[in-house]
C-alpha positions in Angstrom: 0.0 0.1 0.1 1.3 3.4 -0.9 1.0 6.5 1.3 1.3 10.0 -0.2 2.0 13.0 2.0 1.3 16.4 0.4 2.9 19.2 1.7 1.6 22.6 1.0 3.6 25.9 1.5 1.1 28.6 0.0 0.8 30.3 -3.5 2.2 33.7 -2.9 4.2 33.9 0.3 7.5 31.7 0.8 7.4 29.2 3.5 10.8 27.5 2.8 11.5 27.0 6.4 8.6 24.3 6.3 10.2 22.4 3.3 13.6 22.5 5.1 12.2 21.0 8.4 10.0 18.2 6.5 13.2 17.1 4.5 15.2 16.7 7.5 16.5 13.1 8.6 14.4 13.0 11.7 11.1 14.0 10.0 11.9 11.7 6.9 12.4 8.9 9.1 9.0 9.4 11.1 7.4 9.6 7.6 9.1 6.3 6.6 7.9 4.7 9.9 4.4 5.6 9.0 4.9 3.7 5.6 4.8 6.9 3.5 6.2 6.3 -0.1 5.6 9.6 -1.6 6.1 13.3 -0.8 4.6 15.7 -3.0 5.7 19.3 -2.2 3.9 22.4 -3.3 6.7 25.0 -2.8 5.0 28.1 -4.2 5.2 30.8 -6.7 8.5 32.4 -6.1 11.8 31.5 -7.9 13.7 31.6 -4.7 11.2 28.9 -3.3 11.9 26.5 -6.3 15.7 26.9 -5.8 15.2 26.3 -2.0 13.0 23.1 -2.7 15.8 21.9 -5.0 18.4 22.4 -2.6 16.7 20.8 0.1 16.0 17.6 -1.9 19.7 17.5 -3.1 20.9 17.8 0.5 18.8 14.8 1.9 19.2 12.5 -1.1 21.0 9.6 1.1 18.0 9.9 3.6 15.6 9.6 0.7 17.3 6.6 -0.7 17.5 4.8 2.6 14.1 5.7 3.6 12.6 4.8 -0.2 10.5 8.0 -0.2 10.0 9.4 -3.5 9.8 13.3 -3.5 8.3 15.5 -6.3 7.3 19.1 -6.2 5.5 21.6 -8.0 4.9 25.5 -7.8 1.3 25.7 -8.3 -1.5 23.7 -9.7 -5.1 24.1 -10.8 -6.1 21.0 -9.4 -5.0 21.3 -5.6 -8.4 19.4 -4.8 -7.1 16.2 -6.7 -3.7 16.5 -4.9 -5.3 16.6 -1.5 -7.9 13.7 -2.3 -5.1 11.3 -3.5 -3.1 12.1 -0.2 -3.1 10.0 3.0 -1.6 13.1 4.8 -1.7 16.7 4.2 1.0 19.0 6.0 -0.4 22.5 5.2 1.1 26.0 5.7 -2.5 26.7 7.7 -3.8 28.6 4.8 -7.7 28.8 5.4 -8.4 27.4 1.9 -6.2 24.5 2.1 -7.4 23.5 5.4 -11.1 23.8 4.4 -10.3 21.9 1.1 -8.8 19.0 3.1 -11.3 18.9 5.9 -14.4 19.0 3.3 -12.5 16.6 1.0 -14.6 13.4 0.1 -13.9 10.0 2.1 -11.4 8.8 2.7 -10.5 12.1 4.1 -6.8 12.9 4.4 -5.2 13.4 8.0 -4.2 17.1 8.2 -1.5 18.8 10.2 -1.2 22.5 9.8 2.1 24.6 10.5 1.3 28.3 10.6 3.7 30.6 9.0 5.0 32.6 11.9 5.8 35.7 9.7 2.4 36.3 8.4 -0.3 38.8 9.5 -0.6 38.8 13.5 -0.6 35.2 13.8 -4.2 34.5 12.3 -3.1 31.2 10.9 -2.1 30.2 14.5 -5.8 31.3 15.9 -7.5 29.3 13.0 -5.4 26.2 13.7 -5.7 26.4 17.5 -9.6 26.6 17.0 -9.8 23.7 14.5 -7.6 21.5 16.8 -9.8 22.2 19.8 -12.7 21.1 17.8 -10.5 17.7 16.9 -10.7 18.3 13.1 -6.9 18.2 12.6 -3.6 18.6 14.4 -1.4 21.9 15.0 2.2 21.8 14.9 2.7 25.0 16.8 6.1 25.7 15.8 8.1 25.2 12.6 10.5 22.6 14.2 11.3 19.0 13.4 10.1 18.2 17.3 6.9 20.1 16.7 6.2 18.2 13.4 7.3 14.9 14.6 5.0 15.2 17.5 2.0 15.8 15.5 2.9 12.8 13.3 3.0 10.6 16.3 -0.7 11.7 16.9 -2.0 10.8 13.7 -3.6 7.5 14.7 -6.3 9.3 16.6 -10.2 9.6 15.5 -10.9 12.9 14.0 -14.1 14.9 14.2 -16.0 15.6 10.7 -16.2 19.3 9.8 -19.9 19.9 9.2 -20.2 20.9 5.6 -23.0 23.4 5.7 -21.4 25.9 7.9 -18.7 28.4 7.3 -15.2 28.6 9.2 -16.4 31.6 11.1 -19.6 30.0 12.3 -17.9 27.0 13.4 -15.3 29.0 15.4 -18.0 31.2 16.8 -19.9 28.2 17.8 -17.0 26.5 19.6 -16.3 29.9 21.2 -19.8 30.1 22.4 -20.8 33.2 20.3 -24.0 32.2 18.8 -25.1 34.4 16.0 -28.1 33.8 13.8 -28.3 30.1 15.1 -25.0 29.1 13.6 -24.8 25.9 15.6 -23.7 23.1 13.7 -26.5 20.3 13.1 
């Protein structure tokens, strides 16, 4: 059985640190222990991101050969939904679009770990990630470190809660926070 992991870094703002951490020996060995066979990396739309991706892959060739993980990458795709649906696990940059696409993906749903980019707007990604982890919809790696990501990988065997499809993310967060506006409670 092959297991594919999709790593997303976002389309417009580089998150090269996430690629660097995922392609460390520690994280690759964790992925190998989870029977991961393929790692698909969406590295973004900047020339520097492609160079960073290629450099990271080159630097971990020996570990990739030893673990047997096949790594491929791409800048952008028109068919991210297909990438998500064909994955066993999505490790996301915590963009709301990717989170919702993953959580609303048809069954079997991929597992989801989000890693907020700490340099983006006032930590909004961390707030969304924390709220959805509190709802047991996904896992939240609170920092871009191999230890934080490895810790999240260790928790993948738990049962996750389905995101109700008929409500917006704002409705769900408001509901979980106890703010009920216009009967936004999930059914």
